[in-house]
N, C-alpha and C positions, 0 to 999 in steps of 0.2 A: 426412483433413480438414486443410485449409490455414487457418492463422490469419493475420489481417491486423492492421495497425496501425490502431486506430480514430482517427477524427478527433477533434480537440479539441472539446469541447462549447461553447466560446466562442472569440472571437478571441484571438490570440496575446498581445495587449497587454491583455487584459480584466482581468488580475489585478493590474495596477499600482495603487498603488506598492509593494505588499507582495511581489509576485513579478514580477521584470523580464521583458519580452518576450523578450529574447535568451536568457536561461536557459531559459524556457519552450520556445522554439523548438528549442534544442540538446537539452534534455532529452527532449522528445517525439519530434522527428524523427530523432534519432540514437541516444540511449541507449535509449529505449523501443523503437525499431525493431530494435535489436540483440537484444533479448530475443525478439521475434516471430520473428526469423530464426533464433536459436538453438533456439527451441522447435520450429519446422518442421523444422530439420535433425535435431534429436534424435529427433523422431517418425518421420522417414523412415529413419533408420539402425536404429531399433528394428524397424520394419516389414521392413526388408531382413534383419535378423537372424532374424526369425521365419520368413521365407520361405526362407531358406538354412539354418536350423538352426545356424548359426555364432554362438554367443553369447560368444566370446572377448572382446569389447570391451564386454560388457553393463554391467559396472560403471561404465565411463566414460560411456556414454550414458544410464544411469539417472541419474547425477549431473547431466549436462547437462540432462536432462529436468526434474529437480528445481529446478535453478538458473534456467534460462530460463523454465520454466512458471510458477514462483513469481513471478519478475519480471514476467512478462506480466499475471499476475492482479492483483498488487499495483499496477502502474502503471495498469491500466484503472481500478481504484478510486480511485487517487490523483487523477487528472484530474477525475472526477465528484464526488468528495469535497470539491472546492473550487468556489467560485462567486464571480463579481464582486460579488454581493449577500449573500455569506455573512458568518459571524462572529457574535459575540454568544453568549449562553447557548443551550443546547439547548432545543428545544421538541418538542412532540408526544410520541409513545410512548417514545422514548428518553430524554427528560427525565424521564419518570415512573419509569423503571427505573434510571437512574444512582444516585439516592440510596439505592436498596435495596442496592446492591453496593459503593458507595464512600462513602456517608454524605451527600454533597452534591456539586453541580456544581463547586464550588471545589476540593474534595479531588480529585475526578476529573481535572479540568484540571492540578492540581499533579503528580498521579502520572503522567498522560500526558506532561507536559512533562519530568518527571524521567526517565522511561524513554527518551525521545527524546534528551535531552541526554547520557545515560550509556551509549548503545549503543557497544559496542567495535567500532572499525573502521567498516565500512560497514554500514548496515542501516536498520531501520525501527522505529517505535512503532506498535503495532496494537491497537485496541480490538476485541474479538472477542466473539461470542456462543458459549458452549459448550453444545451441547444435552445432553450427558451430565452436566455439573455443574449445568445450568439457571441459569447466571449469566453476567454480563459479566465479562471479564477484560482486562487490559492486558499485552500481551507485548512483549518486546524481541525482534526478529527480526534475527539477524546474517545478512549477505549478503541473500539473499531467502527462505531456506528453513530456517535453523538456529534451534533453540530454539522450535519450534512445539509447540502443545498439540493433540494429536489431536482431530480432529472439530470444530474451531472454525471459525467463519464470520467472516471479516474484515468489520467494519462501517466503520471509519474507520482510515485509514492516514496516517502521516507519514514521507515519505522523508528520511532524513538521511545518505544517501550524499552525498559532497562535490559530485558533479556536479548535485546538486539544487539547490544554493544558492550554489556558490562564486563566481560572477561578481559577485553583489551583496554577499554577506555574508562573503566570504573564509572565514577560520577561525572566524568568530563564529557558531557553531552555534546558540547560545541566541537570538541575534537573529532567526535565520531561524525558530526555534520560535515565538517571540513574535509575529512577523509572521504565520505560518500560521494562528493562531487567528482572525485577521481575515477568513479565507477560507473557514472550515469550512462546508460545505453541509449543514445539518442536515436538509433535506428528503431528500437522498440517503441520509444515514445512516439515517433512518427507513424509507426504501424497503427497504434491506438488512435492517434489524432486524425488519420485519414479515415478510419472507420467512424469515429465520433461525430465528425462534421457532416456526415451524411444524414444524420438522425434529424 
């Protein structure tokens, strides 16, 4: 199977003024694409290893699969998790569940923002549904794949790699986090939530 870079679900400048068009273009067309290419290469090399029976480089290509595959999945969610008409408090089924696990939307928002602000190095803040624990959790994901909770479905992701915001916000990560809340697409979050809770 070959993976492809999905089109943005809106024009490149649609998220202004919160997310500038040039960053969106570079982030999608170059950074996201590099994870697509890396995933395809890792899959191909693992296929070759299975065919030849030579697994000498298995550890390397398994790491590449985890890194690029996770980057591909998270970025696909990242773009659909935002909307030019997003922002505001959660609504729908996810809004009904958030108070059960976080106490209130305000507490959830504060925890998600704090998680994003304190990720070490490059990474993400991710709202997940864990079917084994039967609850929502917020995770800090370093790089694309570290510190994951087994079996979790990502519902809402915030990219805090510097390439995600540096042109507009430079080293002011907190400003990027605050701006991102104006873009959250709760319709998309509800779509993933409805799917995840069936697991």
